N, CA, C and O of each residue as an XYZ file, in Angstrom:
208
protein
N    -107.332    105.945    -25.613
C    -107.574    107.251    -26.174
C    -108.047    107.082    -27.626
O    -107.489    106.275    -28.370
N    -109.050    107.824    -28.018
C    -109.594    107.699    -29.368
C    -108.894    108.656    -30.327
O    -108.257    109.624    -29.912
N    -109.029    108.362    -31.624
C    -108.443    109.218    -32.644
C    -109.489    110.196    -33.154
O    -110.685    109.905    -33.175
N    -109.010    111.355    -33.562
C    -109.885    112.377    -34.113
C    -110.417    111.890    -35.464
O    -109.666    111.270    -36.217
N    -111.696    112.150    -35.799
C    -112.285    111.670    -37.057
C    -111.549    112.142    -38.314
O    -111.597    111.460    -39.338
N    -110.877    113.280    -38.259
C    -110.184    113.773    -39.451
C    -109.027    112.867    -39.852
O    -108.625    112.864    -41.015
N    -108.488    112.103    -38.916
C    -107.405    111.183    -39.248
C    -107.920    109.996    -40.049
O    -107.154    109.381    -40.792
N    -109.177    109.666    -39.918
C    -109.747    108.521    -40.599
C    -110.035    108.829    -42.065
O    -110.124    107.904    -42.871
N    -110.184    110.093    -42.431
C    -110.484    110.470    -43.812
C    -109.319    110.150    -44.738
O    -109.542    109.817    -45.902
N    -108.107    110.239    -44.263
C    -106.935    110.055    -45.092
C    -106.836    108.675    -45.703
O    -106.288    108.525    -46.795
N    -107.349    107.669    -45.032
C    -107.241    106.313    -45.560
C    -108.088    106.136    -46.818
O    -107.653    105.465    -47.754
N    -109.274    106.714    -46.862
C    -110.124    106.604    -48.049
C    -109.540    107.427    -49.198
O    -109.604    107.006    -50.353
N    -108.982    108.570    -48.898
C    -108.408    109.432    -49.935
C    -107.147    108.808    -50.518
O    -106.842    109.027    -51.690
N    -106.417    108.046    -49.735
C    -105.181    107.427    -50.220
C    -105.478    106.336    -51.247
O    -104.616    106.038    -52.074
N    -106.645    105.744    -51.224
C    -107.004    104.682    -52.165
C    -107.436    105.217    -53.521
O    -107.457    104.472    -54.500
N    -107.781    106.498    -53.593
C    -108.226    107.067    -54.851
C    -107.057    107.218    -55.810
O    -105.915    107.410    -55.393
N    -107.354    107.131    -57.088
C    -106.314    107.260    -58.099
C    -105.952    108.735    -58.272
O    -106.820    109.602    -58.367
N    -104.662    108.989    -58.310
C    -104.204    110.364    -58.486
C    -104.204    110.718    -59.963
O    -103.877    109.880    -60.804
N    -104.566    111.941    -60.281
C    -104.569    112.385    -61.675
C    -103.308    113.175    -62.007
O    -103.071    113.486    -63.174
N    -102.506    113.503    -61.018
C    -101.290    114.281    -61.227
C    -100.103    113.433    -60.799
O    -100.112    112.834    -59.724
N     -99.085    113.386    -61.645
C     -97.897    112.596    -61.347
C     -96.765    113.488    -60.843
O     -96.672    114.660    -61.206
N     -95.927    112.924    -60.019
C     -94.718    113.617    -59.577
C     -93.727    113.607    -60.735
O     -93.875    112.829    -61.678
N     -92.716    114.470    -60.664
C     -91.764    114.595    -61.760
C     -91.066    113.269    -62.048
O     -90.939    112.880    -63.209
N     -90.610    112.570    -61.003
C     -89.893    111.314    -61.234
C     -90.808    110.255    -61.839
O     -90.351    109.400    -62.598
N     -92.101    110.308    -61.506
C     -93.050    109.369    -62.098
C     -93.254    109.678    -63.587
O     -93.383    108.767    -64.405
N     -93.282    110.964    -63.926
C     -93.434    111.362    -65.321
C     -92.219    110.959    -66.129
O     -92.356    110.499    -67.263
N     -91.023    111.123    -65.564
C     -89.801    110.734    -66.266
C     -89.797    109.234    -66.496
O     -89.453    108.781    -67.587
N     -90.176    108.450    -65.481
C     -90.233    106.995    -65.638
C     -91.218    106.595    -66.733
O     -90.925    105.718    -67.546
N     -92.383    107.236    -66.755
C     -93.392    106.923    -67.755
C     -92.915    107.290    -69.156
O     -93.099    106.518    -70.097
N     -92.306    108.461    -69.300
C     -91.786    108.876    -70.604
C     -90.638    107.980    -71.046
O     -90.487    107.700    -72.235
N     -89.830    107.529    -70.095
C     -88.722    106.625    -70.423
C     -89.263    105.293    -70.952
O     -88.719    104.729    -71.902
N     -90.342    104.795    -70.329
C     -90.951    103.545    -70.796
C     -91.491    103.695    -72.218
O     -91.411    102.770    -73.027
N     -92.038    104.869    -72.506
C     -92.608    105.128    -73.826
C     -91.534    105.471    -74.862
O     -91.824    105.525    -76.057
N     -90.304    105.700    -74.414
C     -89.221    106.049    -75.328
C     -89.213    107.505    -75.732
O     -88.601    107.857    -76.741
N     -89.881    108.371    -74.967
C     -89.961    109.795    -75.289
C     -88.993    110.639    -74.472
O     -88.972    111.861    -74.619
N     -88.194    110.015    -73.616
C     -87.229    110.745    -72.790
C     -85.953    109.929    -72.735
O     -85.987    108.720    -72.504
N     -84.836    110.591    -72.948
C     -83.540    109.928    -72.923
C     -82.689    110.487    -71.798
O     -82.906    111.606    -71.333
N     -81.717    109.692    -71.365
C     -80.802    110.137    -70.320
C     -80.100    111.412    -70.801
O     -79.611    111.470    -71.930
N     -80.055    112.415    -69.947
C     -79.424    113.679    -70.300
C     -80.412    114.744    -70.724
O     -80.057    115.921    -70.769
N     -81.652    114.366    -71.040
C     -82.678    115.355    -71.360
C     -83.035    116.141    -70.115
O     -82.844    115.671    -68.993
N     -83.555    117.337    -70.319
C     -83.933    118.184    -69.188
C     -85.188    117.646    -68.511
O     -86.086    117.115    -69.164
N     -85.233    117.793    -67.193
C     -86.414    117.357    -66.449
C     -87.364    118.523    -66.195
O     -88.425    118.349    -65.597
N     -86.980    119.701    -66.647
C     -87.839    120.876    -66.509
C     -88.610    121.037    -67.810
O     -88.033    120.939    -68.893
N     -89.889    121.279    -67.710
C     -90.718    121.453    -68.901
C     -91.040    120.138    -69.586
O     -91.017    120.060    -70.815
N     -91.336    119.113    -68.818
C     -91.672    117.812    -69.382
C     -93.021    117.874    -70.083
O     -93.851    118.736    -69.793
N     -93.226    116.938    -71.020
C     -94.506    116.833    -71.697
C     -95.583    116.430    -70.698
O     -95.302    115.775    -69.694
N     -96.805    116.826    -70.985
C     -97.922    116.399    -70.151
C     -98.158    114.924    -70.373
O     -98.105    114.437    -71.503
N     -98.419    114.216    -69.293
C     -98.654    112.778    -69.377
C     -99.857    112.407    -68.522
O    -100.169    113.070    -67.533
N    -100.518    111.342    -68.924
C    -101.607    110.795    -68.124
C    -101.099    109.525    -67.446
O    -100.308    108.790    -68.038
N    -101.529    109.257    -66.244
C    -101.076    108.038    -65.562
C    -101.502    106.785    -66.315
O    -102.510    106.780    -67.022
N    -100.716    105.723    -66.152
C    -101.073    104.450    -66.760
C    -102.277    103.880    -66.031
O    -102.452    104.106    -64.834
N    -103.084    103.159    -66.739
C    -104.257    102.547    -66.108
C    -103.924    101.221    -65.517
O    -104.793    100.564    -64.944
């Protein structure tokens, strides 16, 4: 049985770099930069760009 062509599109899209980070990724990045400490709020985080 063959797969529908729309299933094949996802593999190419998964390789592209995302420009938006999830909250936990933003917290990890801010923690590495020293801009977030344990106990700080996770709501209203600073805008961040992904690492290259």
